[in-house]
C-alpha positions as CSV (number, residue, x, y, z in Angstrom):
1,M,0.0,0.0,0.0
2,H,1.3,3.5,-0.9
3,P,2.1,5.6,2.2
4,E,-0.3,8.3,1.0
5,R,-3.2,5.8,0.8
6,A,-2.3,4.4,4.3
7,L,-2.4,7.9,5.7
8,G,-5.8,8.6,4.1
9,A,-7.2,5.3,5.3
10,L,-6.0,6.0,8.9
11,I,-7.5,9.5,8.9
12,L,-10.9,8.1,7.8
13,M,-10.8,5.4,10.4
14,I,-10.0,8.0,13.1
15,V,-12.9,10.2,12.1
16,A,-15.2,7.1,12.3
17,W,-13.9,6.3,15.8
18,F,-14.9,9.7,17.2
19,V,-18.5,8.4,17.3
20,A,-18.4,6.6,20.7
21,L,-16.9,8.3,23.8
22,P,-17.1,7.0,27.3
23,S,-20.0,7.3,29.6
24,S,-20.5,7.0,33.3
25,A,-19.7,3.7,35.0
26,A,-23.4,3.0,35.6
27,T,-24.6,-0.6,35.2
28,P,-26.6,-0.8,31.9
29,A,-30.2,-2.0,32.1
30,V,-31.2,-4.6,29.5
31,S,-34.5,-5.6,28.1
32,A,-33.6,-9.2,27.7
33,G,-31.0,-11.4,29.4
34,E,-28.8,-10.2,32.2
35,I,-25.7,-8.0,32.7
36,V,-22.9,-9.1,34.9
37,V,-20.4,-6.3,35.7
38,V,-16.8,-7.1,36.4
39,D,-15.8,-4.1,38.4
40,D,-12.5,-2.3,37.7
41,F,-10.9,-5.2,35.7
42,A,-7.1,-4.7,36.2
43,S,-4.6,-5.2,33.4
44,R,-0.8,-5.1,33.0
45,Y,-1.3,-3.5,29.6
46,V,-4.1,-0.9,29.8
47,P,-5.9,1.1,32.4
48,A,-8.4,-0.8,34.5
49,R,-12.1,-0.6,33.5
50,D,-15.4,-2.2,34.2
51,I,-16.4,-5.0,31.9
52,F,-20.0,-5.7,30.9
53,V,-20.9,-9.4,30.2
54,W,-24.4,-9.9,28.7
55,L,-25.9,-13.4,29.3
56,P,-28.9,-14.5,27.3
57,E,-32.2,-15.6,28.8
58,G,-31.8,-19.1,30.1
59,Y,-28.0,-18.9,30.4
60,T,-26.5,-21.9,32.2
61,T,-23.0,-23.1,32.8
62,D,-24.0,-26.5,31.5
63,R,-24.1,-25.3,27.9
64,R,-21.4,-24.2,25.5
65,Y,-21.4,-20.6,24.4
66,A,-19.5,-18.6,21.8
67,V,-18.2,-15.2,22.9
68,V,-18.6,-11.9,21.1
69,Y,-16.2,-9.3,22.4
70,M,-17.3,-5.8,21.6
71,H,-15.4,-2.5,21.8
72,D,-17.0,0.7,23.1
73,G,-18.8,-1.5,25.6
74,Q,-20.5,1.4,27.4
75,M,-22.5,2.0,24.3
76,L,-24.0,-1.4,23.8
77,F,-27.0,-1.9,26.0
78,D,-28.6,1.1,27.7
79,A,-29.2,4.6,26.3
80,A,-29.6,5.9,29.8
81,T,-25.9,5.2,30.6
82,T,-24.3,6.5,27.3
83,W,-22.8,9.9,26.7
84,N,-25.2,10.7,23.9
85,G,-28.4,9.0,25.0
86,Q,-28.1,6.4,22.3
87,E,-27.3,2.7,22.5
88,W,-26.5,0.0,19.9
89,G,-29.3,-2.3,21.1
90,V,-27.0,-5.3,21.4
91,D,-29.2,-7.2,23.9
92,E,-32.3,-6.8,21.8
93,A,-30.5,-7.8,18.6
94,A,-28.7,-10.8,20.2
95,T,-32.0,-12.0,21.6
96,R,-33.7,-11.8,18.2
97,V,-30.8,-13.7,16.5
98,L,-30.8,-16.4,19.2
99,A,-34.6,-16.8,19.0
100,T,-34.4,-17.5,15.3
101,G,-31.8,-20.2,15.8
102,A,-29.6,-18.5,13.2
103,A,-26.6,-18.6,15.5
104,R,-25.2,-20.9,18.1
105,D,-25.7,-19.7,21.7
106,F,-23.4,-16.8,22.7
107,I,-22.6,-14.2,25.3
108,V,-21.4,-10.7,24.7
109,V,-18.5,-9.2,26.5
110,G,-18.6,-5.4,26.3
111,V,-15.2,-3.7,26.8
112,P,-15.6,0.1,27.5
113,N,-13.2,2.4,25.8
114,A,-10.5,4.4,27.7
115,G,-12.3,7.7,27.6
116,P,-10.1,10.5,26.4
117,E,-7.5,8.0,25.5
118,R,-9.8,5.9,23.4
119,H,-7.8,6.5,20.2
120,A,-4.6,5.4,21.9
121,E,-6.1,1.9,22.2
122,Y,-8.0,1.6,18.8
123,L,-5.5,3.3,16.5
124,P,-3.4,0.5,14.8
125,E,0.2,1.0,15.6
126,Q,1.7,-1.1,12.7
127,P,0.6,1.2,9.8
128,L,2.1,4.2,11.7
129,R,5.4,2.4,12.1
130,Q,5.5,2.0,8.3
131,M,5.1,5.7,7.7
132,T,7.9,8.2,7.3
133,A,8.4,10.7,10.1
134,D,6.8,13.4,8.0
135,Q,3.8,11.3,7.3
136,R,3.4,10.5,11.0
137,Q,3.7,14.2,11.8
138,T,1.0,15.1,9.2
139,F,-1.3,12.3,10.5
140,F,-1.0,13.3,14.2
141,A,-1.5,16.9,13.3
142,T,-5.1,16.0,12.4
143,F,-5.7,15.5,16.1
144,G,-5.0,19.2,16.9
145,D,-4.3,19.8,20.6
146,D,-4.4,16.1,21.4
147,A,-1.7,15.2,18.8
148,E,1.3,15.1,21.2
149,R,-0.6,13.2,23.9
150,L,-1.9,10.6,21.4
151,R,1.4,10.1,19.8
152,D,3.0,9.4,23.1
153,A,0.2,7.2,24.4
154,L,-0.4,4.8,21.6
155,R,-1.1,1.3,23.0
156,S,-3.2,-0.6,20.6
157,D,-0.8,-3.5,20.6
158,R,-1.0,-3.6,24.4
159,Y,-4.8,-3.4,24.2
160,L,-4.8,-6.5,22.0
161,R,-2.6,-8.3,24.5
162,F,-5.1,-7.3,27.2
163,L,-7.9,-8.8,25.2
164,V,-6.1,-12.0,24.3
165,E,-3.9,-12.7,27.4
166,E,-6.0,-11.3,30.2
167,L,-9.7,-10.7,29.4
168,K,-10.4,-13.8,27.3
169,P,-8.8,-16.3,29.8
170,Y,-10.8,-14.6,32.6
171,V,-14.1,-14.9,30.7
172,V,-13.4,-18.5,29.8
173,R,-12.6,-19.4,33.5
174,R,-15.5,-17.5,35.0
175,R,-18.2,-18.5,32.5
176,R,-16.9,-22.1,32.4
177,L,-16.6,-22.0,28.6
178,P,-14.6,-24.6,26.8
179,V,-11.5,-22.9,25.5
180,D,-10.9,-25.1,22.4
181,A,-14.6,-25.0,21.4
182,L,-15.1,-21.3,21.5
183,A,-16.0,-19.2,18.5
184,R,-14.1,-16.0,19.2
185,H,-15.1,-12.8,17.5
186,V,-14.3,-9.1,18.1
187,A,-16.9,-6.7,17.0
188,R,-17.1,-2.9,16.9
189,R,-19.8,-0.7,15.5
190,R,-19.9,-1.3,11.7
191,Y,-16.7,-3.4,11.9
192,R,-16.5,-7.1,12.6
193,V,-13.2,-8.9,12.7
194,S,-12.6,-12.6,13.5
195,A,-10.0,-12.9,16.1
196,G,-9.2,-16.4,14.9
197,D,-7.2,-18.4,17.4
198,A,-5.8,-15.4,19.2
């Protein structure tokens, strides 16, 4: 990929990421299923945060469940707890999908963003490493007053390690999910990426 195209693609991705900012730490209410809150989940890689686990109606530890990990977790379930009064309706959508039998049973793990440092965790580091110093400077300039703070705070590689090495094993242990049988997916508004065996 040409460096100019990479820079353009990154700028477009950043603009899209401005959509979801953090909300208060209130427990979201759901219209179906149940929310379990893991308070102040500590990490070696990223700042601690609450984690929201949605369990479908009839959830039991005797069954096998796939896990969908979703970023911007504070936006998923309850408009009353979001910064903009809007939610993604994940509990309603998941309930409808499960009711049709179109998907195997699953739970949703909502991972709230890092607030003002949201971009530091979601902005891919690898494409930036491939840019020239001038291209990086131009790219970070698009963030205005936050440019220097963001440049010095990038941690998306560490965020991925948090998901794979800390959060996923925790969820598997707590929810008694079979590690080798899990379908693992990472989802974000408008973006869905299979996490494969990571």
